[in-house]
N, C-alpha and C positions, 0 to 999 in steps of 0.2 A: 535137686537135680543139678546137672552141670550143663552150662550153655556151650555152644560150639566154640566160643572163644575162651573157655576154661573157667568162667565165673561160676560161683556157687549160688544157687537160687533156691531158697526154701519156700514152700507154700503150705497154706492151711486152708482146707475147704470145709465149710459147714453148710449143710442143707438137708434135703430130703430126696429119697428115691422111691418111686412107685412102680408097681408092675402093671403095665397096660393090659386090659382084659383080653385083647386079641392075640397076644404073643407072650408066653411065659418065659421065653429066652431073652427078653429085653427088660431093662429098667430105665424109666424116664427119670432124669435127675434135674434138680434146680438147686444152685448153691451160691454162696458168697465166698469169694476167694481172696485171701490176703497173702502178700509176698513179703519176704524178709531176705535182704542181701546187704553185704558190705561192699560189693563191687560198685565203684564210683559211677560208671556209666549206666547202671541199672537202679541206682538208689531212688529214683523217682517212683519206682514200683512200691517202695515202702509206704508211700503216702496215698495209695489208691486202693479201692475195692473193686474187684471184678465180679459182676453178676453173670452167672453162666447157666445155660440150659442145654440139655442134650440127652444122649442115650448111652447106656452100657450094654454091650452084647455079651451076655453071660457065657455063651458057648465058646466064643472066640477071644474074649477079654478085650475087644476093641472098644475104645471110648471115643465118642464123637461129640464135641460140644461147640457152642458158639458163645461168645461173651461180650459184655459191654463194660468198658472202663468207666468207673464213677470217681470223679475227682472233686474233692471238697473245694468250694469257692469261698474265699473270705469276703465279707461285706466291704 
């Protein structure tokens, strides 16, 4: 993707999606996301994992998620 300031940001998401029993037009998702960028001001993203959860609305294509940044801490 391209950020609003023109930087290129690639991401890779791996996880699962499940269809909730109450609505066949939704998919619940949970994934781990990694980022890759050469943009100096965003390089910190190369060292974190984001854990996200949310839903995909299959009829509209809208994806809504919330995420938590996991940063490794050195001893």
